[in-house]
C-alpha positions in Angstrom: 81.4 137.3 114.3 79.6 139.6 111.9 75.9 139.1 111.5 75.0 137.9 115.0 71.3 137.9 115.9 68.9 136.9 118.6 67.1 133.8 117.5 65.0 134.8 114.5 65.0 132.4 111.6 68.3 132.3 109.7 70.3 134.3 112.3 73.4 133.3 114.1 72.5 132.6 117.7 74.3 131.5 120.8 72.7 128.9 123.1 74.0 128.4 126.6 73.0 125.1 128.1 72.0 125.0 131.8 74.8 123.5 133.9 77.4 124.0 131.2 79.8 125.7 133.5 79.6 123.0 136.1 80.3 120.3 133.5 83.1 122.4 132.0 84.9 122.2 135.3 85.4 118.4 134.8 86.3 118.9 131.1 89.1 121.4 131.0 90.9 122.6 127.9 94.1 120.6 126.9 96.2 123.3 125.3 97.0 126.9 126.2 97.6 127.9 122.5 95.5 127.2 119.4 96.2 123.8 117.8 97.7 124.7 114.4 100.0 122.1 112.8 101.5 123.1 109.4 99.1 122.4 106.6 96.7 120.6 109.0 98.9 117.5 108.9 98.5 115.0 111.8 98.9 111.3 112.5 95.6 109.5 112.3 96.4 107.4 115.3 97.5 110.3 117.5 95.3 109.9 120.6 94.1 113.5 120.2 93.0 112.8 116.6 91.5 109.4 117.5 89.4 110.9 120.3 88.3 113.7 118.1 87.4 111.3 115.3 85.3 109.2 117.7 83.6 112.3 119.1 82.7 113.8 115.8 81.5 110.7 114.0 79.3 109.7 117.0 77.9 113.2 117.2 76.9 113.4 113.5 75.5 109.9 113.3 73.5 110.1 116.5 72.2 113.6 116.6 71.7 114.2 112.9 71.1 110.7 111.5 69.3 109.4 114.7 71.4 106.2 114.9 72.3 104.4 118.2 75.8 104.1 119.6 76.0 100.4 119.2 75.5 100.6 115.4 77.8 103.7 115.2 80.5 101.6 116.9 80.1 98.9 114.3 80.1 101.3 111.4 81.8 104.7 111.9 84.1 103.7 114.7 85.0 100.2 113.5 88.3 101.5 112.0 89.4 102.7 115.5 88.0 99.8 117.5 91.3 98.0 118.1 93.0 100.9 119.8 91.4 100.4 123.2 89.6 103.7 123.5 86.5 103.8 125.8 83.1 104.3 124.3 82.1 107.9 123.6 79.6 109.4 125.9 76.5 111.0 124.5 74.9 113.9 126.4 71.3 113.9 125.0 70.3 117.0 126.9 73.1 119.2 125.7 73.6 117.6 122.3 77.2 116.8 123.0 79.5 113.9 122.7 82.7 113.4 124.7 85.4 110.9 123.8 88.5 110.2 125.8 91.8 108.3 125.2 92.5 105.2 127.3 94.3 107.2 130.0 91.4 109.6 130.3 93.8 112.5 130.1 92.7 113.5 126.6 89.0 114.3 126.3 87.5 115.7 123.1 84.1 117.4 122.7 81.9 117.5 119.7 78.8 119.8 119.8 75.7 119.5 117.6 73.5 122.3 116.4 70.6 121.4 114.3 71.3 123.9 111.5 75.0 123.3 111.4 75.7 119.7 112.3 78.6 118.9 114.6 81.9 120.6 115.3 84.9 119.3 117.3 86.1 121.9 119.8 89.7 122.8 119.5 92.0 121.6 122.3 92.4 125.0 123.8 88.6 125.3 124.3 86.6 123.9 127.1 82.9 123.1 127.3 82.2 126.7 128.5 83.2 127.7 124.9 80.4 125.8 123.2 78.1 128.9 123.1 80.8 130.6 120.9 80.1 128.2 118.0 78.3 129.6 115.0 74.7 128.5 114.7 72.2 129.3 112.0 68.6 128.2 112.6 66.2 127.2 109.9 62.5 126.3 109.8 61.9 122.6 110.1 62.2 120.6 106.8 58.9 120.4 105.0 56.9 117.2 105.0 57.4 115.8 101.5 56.4 112.2 102.1 53.6 112.5 99.5 55.5 114.6 97.0 57.2 112.8 94.1 61.0 112.6 93.9 63.1 114.7 93.4 61.1 117.4 95.2 59.8 114.8 97.7 60.2 111.2 99.0 57.5 109.5 97.0 59.1 107.0 94.6 56.4 104.4 93.7 59.0 101.6 94.1 57.9 98.1 95.1 58.7 96.5 98.4 61.9 95.2 96.8 63.1 98.7 96.1 62.6 98.3 92.3 60.5 100.0 89.6 58.5 97.3 87.9 60.0 98.3 84.5 63.6 97.9 85.7 63.6 94.6 87.5 66.8 93.7 85.6 68.6 96.0 88.1 67.6 93.9 91.1 70.5 91.4 91.0 73.0 94.3 90.5 71.9 96.4 93.4 71.7 93.2 95.5 75.3 92.4 94.7 76.3 95.9 95.4 75.4 95.2 99.0 77.0 91.8 99.3 80.4 93.1 100.3 82.5 91.4 97.6 81.1 91.6 94.1 82.3 95.2 93.3 85.5 95.3 95.4 88.9 93.8 94.9 88.7 92.3 98.4 85.8 91.0 100.4 84.6 93.3 103.2 83.1 96.3 101.4 80.2 97.8 103.3 77.6 99.5 101.2 75.1 101.6 103.1 72.9 102.6 100.1 72.5 102.3 96.3 70.2 104.4 94.1 69.8 104.4 90.4 68.0 107.4 88.8 66.8 107.0 85.2 64.6 109.5 83.4 64.4 111.7 86.4 62.9 108.9 88.6 64.4 106.6 91.2 64.1 103.1 89.6 66.2 101.1 92.1 67.0 101.8 95.8 68.4 99.6 98.5 70.0 100.2 102.0 72.0 98.4 104.6 70.2 97.7 107.8 70.2 100.8 110.0 70.3 103.2 107.0 67.5 104.6 104.8 66.3 107.6 103.0 66.8 109.9 106.1 69.7 108.2 107.8 73.0 109.0 106.2 76.7 109.3 106.5 79.7 111.6 105.9 80.3 112.3 102.2 84.1 112.6 102.7 85.5 114.0 99.4 82.2 114.0 97.6 81.9 117.3 99.5 84.7 118.7 97.3 82.4 118.5 94.3 79.7 120.3 96.3 82.1 123.1 97.1 83.0 123.5 93.4 79.3 123.8 92.7 79.0 126.6 95.3 81.9 128.5 93.6 80.2 128.0 90.3 77.0 129.5 91.6 78.9 132.5 93.0 80.7 133.0 89.7 77.3 133.1 87.9 76.1 135.7 90.4 79.2 137.8 89.5 80.8 137.5 92.9 84.1 136.0 91.6 85.9 135.2 88.3 86.9 131.5 88.0 89.6 132.5 85.5 91.0 135.0 87.8 93.3 134.9 90.9 91.7 133.2 94.0 90.5 135.8 96.5 92.6 134.8 99.5 93.1 137.9 101.7 96.0 136.2 103.6 98.0 136.4 100.3 97.5 140.2 99.7 101.1 141.3 100.6 102.6 142.8 97.5 104.8 140.3 95.7 103.3 137.2 97.3 103.9 134.5 94.6 100.7 132.8 95.7 98.7 135.6 94.0 99.3 133.7 90.8 97.1 130.8 91.9 93.7 131.0 90.2 90.4 129.5 91.1 90.8 127.0 88.2 94.2 126.0 89.6 92.6 125.1 92.9 89.7 123.2 91.2 92.2 121.3 89.1 94.3 120.4 92.2 97.1 122.2 90.7 97.9 125.0 93.1 101.6 124.0 93.5 101.3 124.6 97.3 102.8 122.4 100.0 100.2 120.2 101.7 99.6 116.9 103.3 97.6 115.7 100.3 94.6 114.0 101.7 96.0 114.3 105.3 94.1 117.2 106.9 93.4 115.2 110.1 94.3 118.2 112.3 91.4 120.1 110.8 89.0 117.2 110.4 89.4 115.7 113.9 91.9 117.8 115.8 90.0 121.0 116.0 92.4 123.1 113.9 90.8 126.0 112.0 90.6 125.9 108.2 92.4 129.2 107.7 95.6 128.4 109.7 95.9 125.1 107.8 95.1 126.1 104.2 96.3 129.7 103.8 99.8 129.5 105.4 101.7 127.1 103.2 104.3 128.1 100.5 104.6 127.2 96.9 106.6 124.1 96.0 106.2 124.5 92.2 104.6 127.0 89.9 100.8 127.0 89.9 99.3 125.0 87.1 102.4 122.8 86.6 101.7 119.8 88.9 98.7 117.7 89.8 98.5 116.8 93.5 95.4 115.8 95.2 95.1 118.2 98.2 92.3 118.8 100.6 93.8 122.3 101.2 93.1 123.3 97.5 89.4 122.8 98.2 89.6 124.5 101.6 91.1 127.5 99.9 88.1 127.7 97.6 85.7 127.9 100.5 88.0 130.4 102.2 87.8 132.6 99.1 84.0 132.2 99.0 83.7 133.4 102.6 85.9 136.4 101.7 84.0 137.5 98.6 80.6 137.2 100.3 81.9 139.6 103.0 79.3 138.7 105.5 79.5 135.7 107.8 75.8 135.2 108.2 75.3 135.2 104.4 78.3 132.8 104.1 76.8 130.3 106.6 73.5 130.4 104.8 74.9 130.3 101.3 75.1 126.5 100.7 71.5 126.1 102.0 70.0 129.1 100.3 71.7 128.7 97.0 72.1 125.0 96.5 70.9 122.5 99.1 67.4 123.7 99.8 66.5 124.7 96.2 67.3 121.0 95.3 65.2 119.7 98.2 68.4 118.5 100.1 66.9 119.1 103.6 68.8 116.1 105.1 72.2 117.5 104.4 74.5 119.5 106.7 77.8 121.1 105.7 79.7 121.2 109.0 82.0 124.1 110.0 85.1 124.5 112.1 84.9 126.4 115.4 85.6 129.7 113.6 82.7 129.2 111.2 84.4 128.1 108.0 82.9 125.1 106.2 85.2 122.1 106.3 83.8 121.3 102.9 86.7 119.2 101.5 85.1 116.3 103.5 82.8 117.2 106.3 79.3 117.2 104.8 76.8 114.8 106.3 74.0 113.7 104.0 71.8 110.8 102.8 71.9 108.6 99.7 68.6 110.1 98.6 69.9 113.7 98.9 72.9 112.7 96.8 70.5 111.4 94.2 68.9 114.8 94.1 72.3 116.3 93.6 73.2 113.9 90.8 70.0 114.6 89.0 70.7 118.3 89.2 74.1 117.7 87.6 72.6 115.5 85.0 70.2 118.4 84.1 73.2 120.7 83.5 72.7 122.7 86.7 69.0 123.6 86.0 66.2 123.0 88.6 62.6 123.7 87.9 63.6 125.6 84.8 65.9 127.9 86.7 69.6 127.8 85.9 71.9 127.8 89.0 75.2 126.6 87.5 76.8 128.6 84.6 76.3 127.2 81.1 79.3 125.1 80.1 80.4 124.5 83.7 79.6 120.8 83.6 81.7 120.4 80.6 84.5 122.2 82.4 84.5 120.0 85.5 84.2 116.8 83.4 87.1 117.7 81.1 90.6 116.3 82.2 92.7 118.8 84.2 95.6 120.1 82.1 98.0 118.6 84.6 96.5 115.1 84.6 96.2 113.5 81.2 93.7 110.7 80.7 95.2 107.1 81.0 93.3 104.1 79.8 92.2 101.9 82.6 92.6 104.6 85.3 90.3 107.1 86.9 90.9 110.6 85.5 90.5 114.0 87.2 88.6 117.0 86.0 87.8 119.9 88.3 86.9 118.6 91.8 85.2 115.7 90.0 86.7 112.3 88.9 86.4 110.9 85.4 85.4 107.3 84.8 85.3 107.2 81.1 88.7 105.5 80.6 87.3 102.4 82.4 86.0 99.3 80.6 82.3 99.4 79.8 81.8 103.0 81.1 80.4 105.5 78.5 82.5 108.4 77.4 82.0 111.6 79.4 81.0 109.8 82.6 82.1 111.7 85.7 81.7 111.2 89.4 82.1 112.6 92.9 84.3 110.3 95.0 84.7 110.2 98.7 86.7 108.0 101.1 85.1 104.7 102.0 83.1 104.7 98.8 80.8 107.8 98.4 79.9 108.2 94.7 77.5 110.3 92.7 78.0 109.3 89.1 76.5 111.0 86.1 76.3 109.2 82.7 75.7 112.0 80.1 73.4 111.3 77.2 71.7 108.4 79.1 69.7 110.4 81.6 71.3 108.2 84.2 72.6 108.8 87.8 74.1 106.1 90.0 74.7 106.8 93.7 76.6 104.4 96.0 77.4 105.2 99.7 79.5 103.1 102.0 81.7 102.7 105.0 84.4 100.5 103.4 87.2 99.5 105.7 90.7 100.8 105.0 92.4 98.8 102.2 89.1 97.9 100.6 88.0 99.9 97.5 84.5 99.7 96.0 84.7 99.7 92.2 82.1 102.3 91.2 83.2 101.9 87.6 82.2 98.2 87.6 78.8 99.1 89.1 78.3 101.8 86.5 79.3 99.4 83.6 76.9 96.7 84.8 74.0 99.1 85.3 74.6 100.6 81.8 74.7 97.1 80.2 71.5 96.0 82.1 69.6 99.1 80.9 70.6 98.3 77.4 68.6 95.0 77.6 64.9 94.4 78.2 63.9 93.2 81.6 
């Protein structure tokens, strides 16, 4: 990999754990060839996928969020709890998690690096390959406990998590955590709620076991963050959002995929074959991003069909890696250009084993960091007087995609963001990120208002962010 170094700040380094080869002997690889299903499609209950899911979620929640295995089993792993898989094994010394299927014949490994989060090893790798994983080191996060939000963690809220001037929000955030008030079925699991008004946090509540520095996977909220990185790159002159996507795998003369533009990808309108939101082989199986996203053919002409597709987002990040032309710069780019300037020091964008961000889903962060992100969006992409996002870009992502017309009573879609303004009680122009299991960063333009909800909702239970937004807007329109 280009840009390798030897341990200085910000360089890619390789760390070999003592005893790794001995342990590797008991954890062999499970495939002779790379695991590369077409389009990254896999069955979620395939034992290989289930074991990888359990290894990865345990790794991120434990080593990055600092949560114990018993709570991880109740939250992240609950969805797979009835399949009879043994508990994952946490190796504290090596920062590894192993997870096996009931037979013990399939064992998956997830490895943690402080600067990169966790990565599931592909089936054809063994533990001795862990030192091959990309790893960028950063200085420790600054102590901002006495610095006011958004730069720091000081909020001035009361013990009940409320600003004294906004006590009318108390019953709303309480109901957001009750598991039933904002979902069509009982059983929603909210991990955190934050309301930002006038640039300040005015309400903040968490599920037990979570808090300002203990977070969860963003799922598809990561797609919106990827779009922001592409916008920053366009402002820096690295790419043209109106032009063809810079995918080197499509460079053969006459390849029809060369007609796909960056905007087609942002609008989920590439026309490519994909598994839609099924990229389980990449997310949990250890497949690399490039083999899943760059190898599929066109089904329809670009810009003629809306189809929600993880691979459209993964193609954006593949293009970003290509135009940057330097792997070290690429691995640092989200942190140097977006996350750290916003004070998002408790966020990790995880990579595959070849060093490409799996940023259609695999970002681990906190509700507080998402509030910082939402405030940045609400401020039109300007932080401390410095513009990071191009002028007009917020309007672009919050305008309905040409291939998906607005429908009253339904969520709409813009460009890697969802639109809520066709829902009852939601102000016009309201847009949001949206991730599986209920990860939302919602911006209400013109009201200086951001509403963040994170959760681990079970399958089949949908948290209604639009209802939460409508109630918060209505409450703020009244005096406490």
